[in-house]
N, C-alpha and C positions, 0 to 999 in steps of 0.2 A: 472322583472323590479326592480331596486334598490330602496333604501329607499326614494329617492327624484324623482324617475321616473315619477310617476303620477302627483305629484304637479308641477314638472318642465314642463311637457307636457302642463298642464293647464296654467302655466305662459307664456309659449311661444305662446300658442294660443291667450291669451289675448294681448300679445305684437303685434301679427300679426294684430289683430282687431284694436288696437290703431294706428298702422302704416297705415293701410288702410284708416282710418278716416283722419289722418293728411296729408297723400299724397293728398287726395281730396282737402284739404284746400290750399295746395301749388299751385294748378291750378290758384288761384286768385292773386298770387303774380306777380307783374310787376315791372320793374325797377323804375318806378315813385312812386310806393307804399313803397319803402324801407325806406323812411324817415318818414313814418307815425307813429303816436303814437300807442302804444299797451296797453292792460290791465296791463302789467308789467310796472309800471310808470317810472322806471329808464331806460327803453330800447325803442328805436324805432324798427321798423320791422327788419331792417338789424341786429341790435344787438341781437334781439331775435332769429333770424335764426342762427346767429353765435353761440349763446349759445346752441341752440338745436343741431347743428352739433357737438359741443364739447361733449354734453351729449351722443349722439349716439356713438361717438368714445369711450367714457368711457364704455358704455354698450357692445360694441364690444370686448373691452379688457376683460371685466368681463366674457364673455363667455368662455375664456381660463382658468378661475379660479383665475386670478390675475389682479389687476389694478395697473397702474404705481404709484409708491410710496410705494408699498408693498416690503418688504425685498427680496422677491423671484423674483422680476422683474428687468429688465434693464431699462435704460432711454427710455422714449417714443420715438419711431423712426419715428413718422409720420412727413411727410414733411408739411410745412406751405401751406395754400391755396394760389394759384396764385393771384396776385394783380388784383382786378377787377372781380374775379370769382363770378358767380351768386350764392348767398347763398342758394336759394331755390333748385337749382340743386345739390349743395353739400349735403343738407339735404336729398334729394331724394336718392342719391347714397349711403349716409351713412346709411340710414334706410334699404336699400336693403341688404347691406353688413352685418349689424348688425343682421338682422333677419336670414340671412343665417348661420351666426356663431352660433347663439343660437339653431337653428334647428339642425345643425350638432352636437352640444354639447349634445343635448337631445337624438339624435339617437345613439350617441356613448357612452352614459352613463357618460358624463362629466358634468361640472358646478354644481356638487352637493353642493359645497361650493365655495365661492368667497372671496379671501383675498383682503381687501381694507385697505391699510396702516397697522395699527396694529389690525384691526378688521376682524373677519371671519363671513360672512353672508351666509345664504343658497341661492342657486341658484334660487329657486322659489321666495324667497323674493325679490331678486334683479330684476328679470324679472317683477314681479308685480309692484315694485316701478318705474321701467322704463316705464311700460305701463301707469301709472298715469301721469308721466311727459310728455310723448309724446302726449297723447290724450289732455291734458289740454293746452299744447302749440299749438296743432292743432286748438283748439278753439280760442286761442289768435290770431293766424295768420288770421283766417277767420274774426274775429271781426275787426282786424286792417285794413283789406281789404274791410270792409263794408259789409261783407257777413253774412247771418244768417244760420249757419250750426250746428244745435244742435248735441251734442254727442248722439249717439244712446242710447235709454233709458235703455236697458238691460246692456249694457257696463257701462253706467253711474252708475247704481246701484252697479255693481261689484266694480268699481273703488272707489265709495264712501265708501263702507264697508272697503276696504283696506286702503284708506286714513285716515279714522278715527282711524285705528290701527297704521299706520306708522307715521303720522304727529302729533307730540306732541307739547306741549308748548315750549319745549326746542329747537324745530326747528324754532320757529317764528323769532327770532332775525336775524338769518343768511340766512334763506331760503324763508320765506313767510311773507306777510303783515298780520296784525291782521284779524281774521275772520270777515266776513260781515254777518249782520243779514238778514235772509230771512224768509218768512212765513213758518210755519210748513207744510203747504199743497203744498209747491213749489215742482217741480219735482226733481228727484235725481240729475240731472245735476246741478241745481241751488245750491243745498246743497253742492255738490262737489266743485264747483267753490267758493262758499262762504267760505267753510272750508279752502280753499287754498288762501284766501285773495283777491278774485276777486268779483267785482260787476257783477252779472249775466246780468244786463241790460246795461253794459258798451258798448259804441259805439264810434268810432273815430270821432273827431270833425274837423279833417283837411282833 
């Protein structure tokens, strides 16, 4: 097994758990819910799902070792989603494809490093960062739909450790709201959400 073999396998396994959790949240999405507010204050549920679909597509590209915008890639060939397409179904299909690509990359010894524009990141780092985004957005989706679906405690602990490493003050302006204060004794999920600028007690008012 290569230098990144074991860490990549662990990253892909974490991705799979994050996807399983988020796919469960998608069951609550209905056409009527797409206009509902989400914990991401700038987005309603439709916008959040469209963002998540884009993120999954980027992660799918990353499994090849290159993301669009890198000097080694060509223009992103993906066709636009059909007008009126169900964004929850697009996310479900995108998650399945993405996980398949990362699993294949790990089995074939690929995705040791990923080129993103002028940066080179390790495959395990990209997979772990993807797991954070997918799981937390899964929580966003559930809360927007009025559901209480806690992130599984062990996964929340793993994601919190990673988020504390990956999400720095430099990320705040472009990616996350300011951190939210929570009690020291709060569960790992609440610390994870708070670190990423979310109120763990948020619920939809509409």
